[in-house]
C-alpha positions in Angstrom: 132.7 197.9 54.2 130.4 199.6 56.7 128.8 197.4 59.3 125.9 199.4 60.7 125.6 199.6 64.4 123.7 201.9 66.7 125.6 204.3 69.0 126.0 202.5 72.3 126.7 203.8 75.7 128.4 202.1 78.6 124.9 201.3 79.8 124.3 199.3 76.6 127.7 197.7 76.9 126.7 196.5 80.3 123.7 194.8 79.0 124.2 191.7 77.0 126.5 190.0 79.4 123.7 190.1 81.8 121.6 188.1 79.6 124.6 186.0 78.9 124.6 185.3 82.5 125.4 181.8 83.3 128.2 180.4 85.4 131.0 177.8 85.2 131.8 175.2 87.7 133.9 175.1 90.9 134.7 172.3 93.2 131.7 170.9 95.1 131.5 171.9 98.7 131.2 169.2 101.3 127.9 168.8 103.1 127.7 170.2 106.6 127.2 167.6 109.3 123.5 166.7 109.7 123.5 166.6 113.5 123.0 168.2 115.8 120.6 171.0 114.9 121.8 174.2 116.6 119.2 175.1 119.3 118.7 178.7 118.1 117.8 177.6 114.5 114.5 175.9 115.2 112.5 179.0 115.9 110.2 179.7 112.9 109.9 183.0 111.1 112.0 185.4 109.0 115.6 186.5 109.6 117.8 188.7 107.6 121.4 187.5 107.7 124.8 187.9 106.1 126.3 184.8 104.5 130.0 184.5 103.6 130.2 183.4 100.0 133.1 182.4 97.8 136.4 184.3 98.4 134.9 185.9 101.6 132.3 188.0 99.7 129.4 188.9 101.9 126.0 188.0 100.5 122.9 189.6 101.9 120.2 187.0 102.5 117.0 186.1 104.3 115.9 182.8 105.8 112.4 181.6 106.6 111.9 178.5 108.7 108.7 176.6 109.5 106.8 178.1 112.4 106.5 174.7 114.1 110.0 173.5 113.7 110.5 171.1 116.6 114.0 170.8 118.2 116.0 168.2 116.4 113.7 168.0 113.3 115.2 168.4 109.9 113.3 170.0 107.0 113.8 170.1 103.2 115.6 173.3 102.2 115.2 175.4 99.1 117.9 178.0 98.1 116.7 181.0 95.9 119.3 183.2 94.2 117.8 186.5 93.1 117.0 187.6 89.6 119.2 190.0 87.7 119.0 193.5 89.4 116.3 192.4 91.9 116.8 192.8 95.7 116.7 189.9 98.1 113.1 190.4 99.1 112.1 189.2 95.6 110.9 185.7 96.9 109.6 186.7 100.3 106.0 185.9 99.5 106.9 182.5 98.0 109.4 181.8 100.8 106.7 182.4 103.4 104.3 180.0 101.7 107.0 177.4 101.3 107.9 177.7 105.0 104.3 177.4 106.0 104.3 174.0 104.2 107.4 172.7 106.0 110.4 174.1 104.0 113.4 176.0 105.2 114.0 178.7 102.5 117.1 180.8 102.1 117.1 183.6 99.5 120.2 185.7 98.8 121.2 188.6 96.6 123.6 187.4 93.9 127.0 189.0 94.2 127.6 192.4 92.7 123.9 193.5 93.1 122.4 195.8 95.7 123.9 195.3 99.2 125.8 192.0 98.4 129.5 192.4 98.0 131.7 191.7 95.0 131.1 192.5 91.3 128.7 191.1 88.8 130.3 188.0 87.5 127.5 186.9 85.2 127.0 183.6 86.8 130.7 182.9 86.6 132.7 180.6 88.9 132.3 182.8 92.0 128.5 182.8 91.6 128.4 179.0 91.4 130.7 178.8 94.5 128.4 181.2 96.3 125.5 178.8 95.7 127.3 176.0 97.4 128.4 178.3 100.2 124.8 179.2 100.8 123.9 175.5 101.0 126.7 175.1 103.5 125.4 177.9 105.6 121.8 176.6 105.5 122.9 173.2 106.7 125.0 174.7 109.5 122.6 177.4 110.7 119.1 176.1 110.0 117.2 172.9 110.6 117.8 171.9 106.9 118.1 168.3 105.9 121.3 167.7 103.8 119.6 164.9 101.9 116.7 167.1 100.8 118.3 170.2 99.1 116.6 172.1 96.3 117.3 175.3 94.3 115.0 177.5 92.3 115.0 180.9 90.8 113.6 183.3 88.1 115.8 184.5 85.3 119.4 184.9 86.6 118.5 182.8 89.6 117.3 180.0 87.3 120.6 179.9 85.4 122.6 179.9 88.6 120.4 177.1 90.0 121.0 174.9 87.0 124.7 175.5 87.0 125.0 175.0 90.7 123.1 171.7 90.5 125.5 170.5 87.8 128.3 171.3 90.1 127.0 170.3 93.5 125.4 166.8 93.8 123.8 167.8 97.1 121.2 169.8 95.1 118.6 167.1 94.3 115.9 169.2 92.7 115.7 172.4 90.6 112.9 174.6 89.4 114.4 177.0 86.7 111.9 179.6 85.7 112.4 182.0 82.8 116.0 181.0 82.6 118.4 179.9 79.9 120.2 176.7 78.9 122.2 178.1 76.0 123.4 181.6 76.4 124.5 182.0 72.8 121.3 180.6 71.4 119.4 183.0 73.6 121.0 186.4 73.2 122.8 185.8 69.9 120.4 183.5 68.1 120.8 183.6 64.3 124.2 185.2 64.9 122.3 188.4 65.6 122.7 190.7 68.7 119.4 191.2 70.6 119.7 195.0 71.0 116.7 195.9 73.2 117.4 192.9 75.5 121.0 194.0 75.9 120.1 197.6 76.6 117.6 196.6 79.3 120.0 194.2 81.0 123.0 196.5 80.8 121.1 199.5 82.1 119.6 197.7 85.0 122.9 196.1 85.9 124.5 199.6 86.1 121.7 201.0 88.2 121.6 198.2 90.7 125.0 196.7 90.8 128.7 196.8 90.1 129.6 195.3 86.7 133.0 193.6 86.5 135.6 194.8 84.0 135.2 191.5 82.2 131.5 192.1 81.9 132.0 195.5 80.4 134.6 194.3 78.0 132.6 191.3 76.7 129.5 193.3 76.3 131.3 196.1 74.6 132.8 193.7 72.1 129.5 192.0 71.6 127.4 195.1 70.9 130.3 196.7 69.0 130.1 193.9 66.5 133.8 193.1 66.8 134.0 190.0 64.6 137.6 189.4 65.6 136.3 188.9 69.1 133.3 186.7 68.1 134.8 183.3 68.9 136.2 184.5 72.2 132.7 185.8 73.2 131.0 182.6 72.0 133.5 180.5 74.1 132.8 182.8 77.1 129.0 182.3 76.7 129.3 178.6 76.2 131.1 178.2 79.5 128.3 180.0 81.2 125.6 177.8 79.6 124.0 174.9 81.5 123.8 173.0 78.2 127.6 172.8 78.3 127.4 171.1 81.7 124.6 168.8 80.7 126.6 165.6 81.3 127.3 166.6 84.9 123.7 167.5 85.6 122.6 164.1 84.2 125.2 162.3 86.2 123.9 163.8 89.4 120.4 162.7 88.5 118.9 166.1 89.4 115.1 166.4 89.1 114.7 169.5 86.8 111.6 171.5 86.1 111.9 174.1 83.3 109.3 176.9 82.9 109.3 179.7 80.4 107.1 182.0 78.3 106.5 181.7 74.6 107.5 185.4 74.0 110.5 185.6 76.3 112.5 188.5 74.9 115.7 187.5 76.7 115.7 183.7 76.6 113.5 182.4 73.7 111.8 179.0 74.4 113.7 177.0 71.8 116.9 176.6 73.8 115.0 175.4 76.9 113.1 172.8 74.7 116.3 171.5 73.2 117.9 171.3 76.7 114.9 169.5 78.1 115.0 166.7 75.5 118.6 165.9 76.5 118.0 165.7 80.2 117.9 162.0 81.4 116.8 162.5 85.0 113.3 163.3 86.2 112.1 166.4 84.2 109.2 168.6 83.4 108.8 171.4 80.8 106.1 174.1 80.9 105.5 177.0 78.4 102.9 179.7 78.9 102.0 183.0 77.1 103.9 186.1 78.1 107.4 187.6 78.2 110.5 187.3 80.4 109.4 186.4 83.9 105.8 187.6 83.4 104.5 184.0 83.9 105.9 184.0 87.4 105.2 187.7 88.3 101.9 187.3 90.2 103.3 184.5 92.3 106.1 186.8 93.5 103.4 189.0 94.9 101.9 186.1 96.8 98.9 185.8 94.4 97.7 182.5 92.9 100.1 181.5 90.1 100.2 178.3 87.9 104.0 178.4 87.5 104.7 178.6 91.2 102.0 176.0 92.0 103.7 173.6 89.6 107.1 174.3 91.1 105.8 173.7 94.6 104.3 170.4 93.5 107.6 169.5 91.9 109.5 170.1 95.2 106.8 168.4 97.3 107.2 165.2 95.2 111.0 165.2 94.9 112.0 166.7 98.3 109.2 165.6 100.5 108.3 162.4 98.7 104.7 163.3 98.4 102.6 161.1 96.2 100.9 164.0 94.5 100.6 162.6 91.0 103.6 164.5 89.5 105.3 161.3 88.4 102.2 160.0 86.6 101.5 163.2 84.6 102.7 163.9 81.0 105.8 166.0 81.6 105.4 168.6 78.8 102.7 171.1 79.5 101.9 174.0 77.2 99.3 176.8 77.2 97.9 178.2 74.0 98.4 181.9 73.5 95.0 182.0 71.7 92.7 180.0 73.9 94.5 179.9 77.3 93.9 176.1 77.4 96.5 173.7 78.7 97.7 170.7 76.7 100.0 167.9 77.9 102.5 165.8 75.9 104.9 162.9 76.6 107.8 164.8 75.2 108.7 168.0 73.3 108.9 166.2 69.9 105.2 165.2 70.2 104.2 168.9 70.5 105.0 169.5 66.9 104.7 166.0 65.5 102.6 167.1 62.5 103.7 169.7 60.0 102.7 171.5 56.9 104.9 173.3 54.4 104.5 176.8 53.0 106.3 177.0 49.7 108.6 180.0 49.3 108.3 179.8 45.5 109.7 182.3 43.0 112.5 184.8 43.3 112.2 187.8 45.5 114.7 190.6 45.7 114.4 193.1 48.6 116.4 196.2 49.5 118.0 196.5 52.9 118.2 199.2 55.5 114.5 200.1 55.5 111.9 198.7 58.0 109.0 197.4 56.0 106.6 197.6 58.9 106.8 193.9 59.8 108.4 193.9 63.3 108.7 191.7 66.4 107.4 194.5 68.6 108.9 196.1 71.7 110.6 194.1 74.5 108.2 193.2 77.3 105.3 195.5 76.2 104.4 193.4 73.1 104.3 190.0 74.7 102.6 191.2 77.9 99.8 192.6 75.7 99.6 189.3 74.0 99.5 187.5 77.3 96.8 189.8 78.8 94.6 190.7 75.9 95.8 188.4 73.1 96.9 191.2 70.9 100.2 190.5 69.1 101.9 192.9 66.7 100.0 193.3 63.4 100.8 194.2 59.8 98.7 194.5 56.6 100.0 192.0 54.1 98.7 194.0 51.0 100.3 197.2 52.3 103.8 195.8 53.0 106.2 197.4 50.5 107.5 194.6 48.2 110.7 196.6 47.6 111.6 196.0 51.3 109.7 192.8 52.2 109.2 189.4 50.5 105.8 187.8 51.2 104.4 184.3 50.7 101.1 182.9 51.8 99.6 179.5 52.5 96.1 178.3 51.4 93.3 179.0 53.8 92.7 176.7 56.7 89.0 176.0 56.3 88.6 174.6 59.8 91.4 176.5 61.5 94.7 175.1 62.6 96.8 174.8 65.8 100.4 175.9 65.4 102.5 174.0 68.1 106.2 173.9 68.3 109.1 175.3 66.2 108.6 176.5 62.6 111.6 176.1 60.4 112.6 178.2 57.4 114.7 176.9 54.5 115.7 179.3 51.7 118.5 180.2 49.3 119.9 183.7 49.7 122.0 185.7 47.2 123.5 188.8 48.7 125.1 191.8 47.0 127.3 192.5 50.0 129.4 190.1 52.1 127.4 190.8 55.3 123.7 191.1 56.0 120.8 190.5 58.3 117.2 189.5 57.6 114.3 188.7 59.9 111.7 186.0 59.1 108.1 186.4 60.4 105.1 184.1 60.5 101.7 185.8 60.5 98.1 184.7 60.9 96.2 186.5 58.2 92.5 187.2 58.3 90.1 187.9 55.4 91.0 191.6 55.2 94.7 190.8 54.9 95.7 192.0 58.4 98.2 189.7 59.9 98.8 188.9 63.6 102.3 187.9 64.5 102.7 184.2 65.3 106.5 184.1 65.7 109.7 185.3 64.1 113.5 185.0 64.3 116.6 186.9 63.0 119.5 185.7 60.9 122.9 187.4 60.2 125.7 186.3 57.9 129.3 187.6 57.4 132.1 186.8 54.9 129.9 185.7 52.1 130.9 186.1 48.5 128.6 188.8 46.9 126.5 187.3 44.1 127.0 183.7 45.2 123.9 182.0 46.6 123.9 180.0 49.8 121.4 178.0 51.7 119.9 179.1 55.0 118.1 177.0 57.6 116.6 179.0 60.5 114.4 178.0 63.4 111.8 180.5 64.3 110.9 180.8 68.0 108.7 178.1 69.3 105.1 179.0 70.0 101.5 177.7 70.6 99.0 179.7 68.5 95.5 178.8 67.1 94.7 180.0 63.6 91.0 180.8 63.2 88.9 179.0 60.5 89.2 180.7 57.1 92.5 182.3 57.9 95.9 181.6 56.3 99.5 181.8 57.3 101.9 184.2 55.7 105.7 184.3 55.7 107.4 187.7 55.6 111.1 188.5 55.3 112.6 192.0 55.7 115.9 193.4 56.9 115.3 195.7 59.8 113.7 195.1 63.2 114.2 197.4 66.2 114.7 194.4 68.5 118.0 193.6 66.8 121.2 195.0 65.5 121.3 194.7 61.7 124.4 194.3 59.6 123.2 195.4 56.2 125.7 197.8 54.4 124.2 200.8 52.6 122.7 199.8 49.3 122.6 196.1 50.0 120.0 193.8 48.5 119.1 190.3 49.3 117.5 187.8 46.8 115.5 184.9 48.1 115.1 182.0 45.6 113.8 178.5 45.4 115.9 176.3 43.1 114.3 173.2 41.7 116.8 170.9 43.4 116.5 172.7 46.8 113.0 174.4 47.0 112.5 177.0 49.7 109.8 176.4 52.3 108.7 177.0 55.9 107.8 173.9 57.7 105.1 174.8 60.2 104.2 172.4 63.1 100.5 172.7 62.6 97.5 170.4 63.1 94.4 171.3 61.1 91.2 171.3 63.1 
């Protein structure tokens, strides 16, 4: 039986493991002696340095110290691993601002990228050991206080920071921005390969670094849809997921701030929200409109930025002990994609506490292998447009071809509605082939039938008996979207989306039904206005 897959280059093969970038643990390094502070480390300013990481690998780094660092004084220190494929100057603007407010800041290029030595290990054990080695270096070569150590990062740096904090109890505070908690739930959600994300990550890894043989093999197997290697790849990804090391992070009592975008194409928000709920130490969760790392982008240029402001307040409270109100605020903060207004909640469950069901009544059979016109968009471009001008992908509900798309609609919301949290789909699927893929979409539909995409998610199955129905439960990606008065919500299901690899054999059909004893529905966390 044919399993359709696009032709992939080595560039593509290099990609997904990048997204699957999260490390395992190594033995914690011992803290360097706190005293005395070497005399030549108290001068403020910027220095470019070489740091010897794990196994002798040289890491290219820069260190910024407070301009008025008095001899003998110790300062809180923040370590910043770079993002995937980004050089070590990434955080220079933020590092300077942090140093101006009294921090020692050490930023380093993750191994395998740019001028740093070694190969790309995808946040594997050497990367985690590198983080502890950088902490060692900072304590020995800067006026850093061993009792006030923090880590932060964007994307790849966020994942390394979380894993390092689970490994190294010296790291008291973390700000993980646009990162991941569960690698499999990020890049392989719904058992579906995220194609565009993989190509982007793989290509950038090849251009800016030296992928390891393991990275190439894992990614090749993943994008090649090698089902006999699936469990091996899942195990590999789980070891590199901070969620796997949650107990260690909780045991260390690390203060963790998580920030992400609703439309993150690499690490969708659901996995961060689930991870947040399981943290037991001081914690904070923030979601804003945008795509991967776009919420932090202006801050990296030194411009005012809400995400970096929150991260700095987090460090000021937990590393400096400032009474700045952080501990008295509701810890979950979300920003609506539609209005730009912030809302605060006591926990993630409260965000979507109310829900309404859209019945998926009747029986709908659709043909596979044809894109109906309902799509999740283009990586980065789509969600950046939504962030900047609030224009998500659109589709006309009356014009969607019913041979290739199933469509259901809610009643109109006379006063409008606020979608907050994670919509969940439940349906019964009967395939004509043993493998298949479908994508579920939720649209905001206006009076003319034009729908704006609210959220979506893919689902893939294998080894099913043709003609035999089975139940499907699928979480769509979490979001915050305001439905205008008089509009309705629509659920659309089709089988092709350029964002993903699909597994529908030629001629396949999927039937979606709603048995009386197990009715199909989409549960939408929505509050009517």
